[in-house]
Each structure stands twice: as C-alpha cells, then as structure tokens.
C-alpha positions as CSV (number, residue, x, y, z in Angstrom):
1,C,6.6,124.6,3.8
2,R,7.9,121.8,1.6
3,V,8.8,118.4,2.9
4,S,12.2,118.5,4.6
5,D,14.3,115.4,5.2
6,L,17.8,114.7,6.4
7,Y,20.4,113.3,3.9
8,R,23.9,112.0,4.2
9,I,26.3,112.8,1.4
10,H,30.1,112.5,0.7
11,P,32.2,115.6,0.8
12,D,32.7,115.4,-3.0
13,G,28.9,115.5,-3.5
14,T,28.4,111.8,-4.4
15,G,26.5,109.1,-2.6
16,M,23.5,111.2,-1.4
17,E,21.4,108.9,0.9
18,P,18.2,109.9,2.7
19,L,18.2,109.3,6.5
20,T,14.5,110.4,7.1
21,H,11.5,109.8,4.9
22,Y,8.8,112.3,5.8
23,D,5.9,112.3,3.4
24,N,3.9,115.3,4.3
25,E,4.5,119.1,4.7
26,E,3.5,119.1,8.4
27,L,6.7,117.4,9.6
28,R,10.2,118.7,8.9
29,A,13.7,117.7,10.0
30,A,15.9,120.8,10.7
31,H,19.2,121.9,12.3
32,P,21.2,118.6,12.2
33,R,24.4,118.2,14.1
34,Y,26.7,115.2,14.6
35,T,27.3,114.1,18.2
36,P,31.0,114.4,19.2
37,N,31.6,110.7,18.6
38,R,29.9,111.1,15.1
39,K,27.7,108.0,15.8
40,W,24.4,110.0,16.0
41,I,22.8,113.0,14.4
42,L,20.9,115.3,16.7
43,F,18.1,117.3,14.9
44,T,15.0,119.3,15.5
45,S,11.7,117.8,14.3
46,V,9.4,120.7,13.4
47,T,5.6,120.7,13.1
48,P,3.3,123.8,12.7
49,A,2.7,123.7,16.5
50,T,5.9,122.4,18.1
51,R,9.6,121.5,17.9
52,S,11.1,118.3,19.4
53,L,14.6,117.0,19.7
54,W,15.4,113.7,18.0
55,V,18.5,111.6,17.3
56,I,19.1,109.2,14.4
57,P,22.0,106.8,14.0
58,A,24.5,108.5,11.6
59,E,24.7,105.3,9.5
60,G,20.9,105.2,9.1
61,G,18.1,103.7,11.1
62,A,15.0,104.7,13.1
63,P,14.9,108.2,14.7
64,I,14.5,108.4,18.4
65,V,12.7,111.2,20.3
66,L,14.8,112.8,23.1
67,L,12.6,115.7,24.1
68,Q,9.0,115.8,22.9
69,G,6.8,118.8,22.3
70,G,8.7,121.9,23.4
71,L,10.1,124.7,21.4
72,Y,13.6,123.2,20.9
73,G,15.9,124.1,18.1
74,H,19.6,124.4,17.1
75,A,20.6,121.9,19.7
76,T,24.2,120.8,20.4
77,W,25.5,117.8,22.3
78,Q,27.3,118.7,25.5
79,P,29.6,116.4,27.5
80,G,28.2,115.2,30.8
81,T,29.3,116.8,34.0
82,T,30.0,115.0,37.3
C-alpha cells in the first residue's frame, strides 16, 4: 500500500490541506466521517495487523485514539442514549 493521509479541501477543489502526516506505508488513514456537529473527523487507522478508531479535530490538530487495536472500520458517530 501507499501512504494514505487525510486531507481537508473546499467543495470547489481549492485549499487542499493535510490533516494527517504519515510517513510510511505501514500506517494508513481510511474511512473518514464527520461527527454530527462537524467538529471532529472519525477515521480508521490501518496497519498490516490491526485497525483502530481515531478522531482528529476538523480544523486540524493531533489525532486521538478512541479504540485501539481491534478490527474496526467504517465507523459512524451515534447519539448517546439515556
């Protein structure tokens, strides 16, 4: 696999900006989805051995691990239940 990063881009195709900066082929960012409030992007971090769920601020910043080391993919953010 090639290096796979997340980018933010305007609908008209301008202003492409990287959100992640992976520098090797062992780590890929995949299946991004905005949270309902559009403040975060939920994505799957993929290695040859595992998949983990991460979030990153939609405006850029450091990614945060939500669920480490399972076989997670194609996640969606669901509202909490009481």
